[in-house]
C-alpha positions as CSV (number, residue, x, y, z in Angstrom):
1,M,72.8,12.0,116.4
2,N,71.6,10.6,119.6
3,R,68.4,8.9,120.3
4,A,66.6,11.9,121.7
5,N,67.4,14.1,118.7
6,F,66.3,11.2,116.4
7,R,62.9,10.9,118.1
8,L,62.5,14.7,117.9
9,V,63.3,14.9,114.2
10,L,61.0,11.9,113.5
11,G,58.2,13.4,115.5
12,L,58.6,16.7,113.6
13,I,58.4,14.9,110.3
14,L,55.3,13.1,111.4
15,V,53.6,16.2,112.6
16,L,54.5,18.1,109.3
17,G,53.2,15.1,107.2
18,L,49.9,15.0,109.0
19,A,49.5,18.7,108.8
20,S,50.2,18.8,105.1
21,E,47.7,15.9,104.5
22,A,45.0,17.8,106.4
23,W,45.8,21.0,104.5
24,A,45.5,19.2,101.2
25,Q,42.1,17.7,102.1
26,A,40.8,21.0,103.3
27,A,41.8,22.5,99.9
28,N,39.4,20.1,98.2
29,V,36.4,21.3,100.2
30,F,34.4,24.2,98.7
31,S,33.5,27.2,100.7
32,P,30.0,27.2,102.4
33,K,28.8,29.9,100.0
34,R,29.7,27.7,97.0
35,R,28.2,24.5,98.6
36,M,24.8,26.2,99.4
37,P,23.1,25.6,96.0
38,T,23.9,21.9,96.2
39,V,22.7,21.7,99.8
40,E,19.4,23.4,98.8
41,K,18.9,20.9,96.0
42,A,19.6,18.0,98.3
43,V,17.0,19.3,100.8
44,A,14.4,19.8,98.1
45,F,15.0,16.2,96.7
46,S,14.8,14.7,100.1
47,A,11.6,16.5,101.1
48,R,8.8,14.0,101.6
49,V,5.8,14.7,99.4
50,L,2.6,12.9,100.4
51,P,0.5,11.7,97.5
52,E,-3.1,12.9,97.2
53,P,-5.6,10.6,98.8
54,L,-7.5,8.3,96.4
55,T,-11.2,8.7,95.8
56,E,-13.6,6.3,97.4
57,D,-15.2,5.3,94.1
58,L,-11.9,4.0,92.6
59,N,-12.0,0.3,91.8
60,N,-9.3,-1.8,93.2
61,P,-8.1,-4.3,90.6
62,F,-7.2,-6.9,93.2
63,F,-10.5,-6.7,95.1
64,P,-13.2,-5.2,93.0
65,N,-15.8,-3.6,95.2
66,R,-18.3,-2.5,92.5
67,P,-21.6,-4.2,92.5
68,E,-22.6,-6.4,89.5
69,P,-24.8,-4.6,87.1
70,E,-28.4,-5.5,87.4
71,V,-30.0,-7.0,84.3
72,A,-33.7,-6.7,84.0
73,P,-35.4,-9.8,82.6
74,V,-36.8,-9.4,79.1
75,E,-40.4,-10.5,78.9
76,S,-41.6,-11.6,75.5
77,D,-44.3,-13.9,74.3
78,Q,-42.0,-15.5,71.7
79,T,-40.2,-18.7,72.6
80,E,-36.4,-18.8,72.2
81,T,-35.1,-20.2,69.0
82,P,-31.8,-22.1,69.2
83,V,-28.9,-20.3,67.7
84,A,-26.8,-22.3,65.4
85,A,-23.2,-22.8,66.6
86,P,-20.6,-21.1,64.4
87,R,-19.6,-23.4,61.6
88,G,-16.1,-24.7,62.2
89,P,-13.7,-26.0,59.6
90,R,-15.0,-29.1,57.9
91,D,-11.7,-30.6,56.8
92,N,-7.9,-30.3,57.4
93,F,-7.5,-27.8,54.5
94,E,-10.1,-25.4,55.9
95,L,-8.6,-25.8,59.4
96,L,-5.1,-24.9,57.9
97,E,-6.6,-22.0,56.1
98,T,-8.0,-20.7,59.4
99,I,-5.0,-21.4,61.5
100,A,-2.2,-20.5,59.1
101,P,-2.5,-16.6,59.3
102,E,-1.8,-16.8,63.0
103,I,1.5,-18.6,62.5
104,N,4.1,-15.9,61.9
105,P,7.8,-17.1,62.0
106,S,10.4,-14.5,62.6
107,G,12.6,-15.7,59.7
108,T,14.7,-18.5,58.2
109,M,18.3,-19.5,58.4
110,M,20.6,-22.2,57.1
111,L,22.4,-24.5,59.5
112,G,24.5,-27.3,58.1
113,G,23.0,-26.9,54.7
114,Q,19.5,-27.3,56.0
115,P,16.9,-24.5,56.2
116,L,15.4,-23.7,59.6
117,L,12.2,-21.8,60.3
118,L,12.7,-19.4,63.3
119,F,10.0,-18.7,65.9
120,G,11.9,-16.4,68.3
121,Q,14.5,-18.8,69.9
122,K,12.8,-21.9,68.6
123,K,14.2,-23.4,65.4
124,I,12.2,-26.0,63.3
125,R,13.6,-28.1,60.4
126,V,11.7,-29.5,57.5
127,G,9.7,-32.4,58.9
128,G,9.6,-30.8,62.3
129,E,6.4,-30.5,64.3
130,L,4.7,-27.4,65.5
131,P,2.1,-28.1,68.2
132,I,-0.8,-25.6,68.4
133,I,-4.1,-25.3,70.3
134,Y,-7.0,-23.9,68.3
135,A,-10.6,-23.7,69.6
136,G,-9.7,-25.8,72.6
137,N,-8.3,-28.7,70.4
138,R,-4.6,-29.6,70.1
139,Y,-3.2,-30.0,66.6
140,T,0.3,-30.9,65.5
141,L,1.3,-29.2,62.2
142,V,4.3,-30.4,60.3
143,I,6.6,-28.0,58.4
144,S,6.8,-29.8,55.0
145,A,8.9,-27.2,53.1
146,I,11.0,-24.1,53.9
147,E,12.1,-21.7,51.2
148,S,13.6,-18.2,51.6
149,S,10.3,-16.4,51.3
150,F,7.7,-19.0,52.2
151,F,7.1,-22.2,54.2
152,T,4.5,-25.0,53.9
153,L,2.3,-26.3,56.7
154,R,0.9,-29.8,56.6
155,L,-2.0,-31.3,58.6
156,G,-2.8,-34.8,57.6
157,E,-2.8,-34.8,53.8
158,A,-3.6,-31.1,53.5
159,E,-0.8,-28.6,52.8
160,Y,-1.0,-24.9,52.9
161,P,1.9,-22.4,51.9
162,R,2.5,-19.3,54.0
163,P,4.8,-16.3,53.2
164,I,7.6,-15.4,55.6
165,K,7.2,-11.8,56.5
166,S,10.4,-9.9,57.0
167,N,10.8,-7.5,59.9
168,N,12.9,-5.1,57.7
């Protein structure tokens, strides 16, 4: 086989290969009639729908434009009497009684033979401190005991047991 015939055969194989590849790709394309429902859905999804305009009396949470309510002064011939401030806890036990219902651990676990009290990702051992802020004051409660169903809080010399509520 001479060089000219070789090039002719090689060119023919190349043309047949490209034609068969194009024919195979064309076989994967659906007919226009079969593609039409998909095209219509695409046009409907891409159609721009303008939202309804907002009303003028709507308050903007970032820039409230409503006027402050007017308060009429109350006229009376009685003098104002001072109102007693709400009575706060008198001692550490009353303070613990007030604060303790707000302290809700998520559970307990044992690690290295020691019980831990779980508050989400935070783990506190017996003797560990739990800082809290109550009525604008900062307090540091100590976990004095941890059992499977309850734990004990301590503030100063006062102690207060609390149940551990299960999420089950």
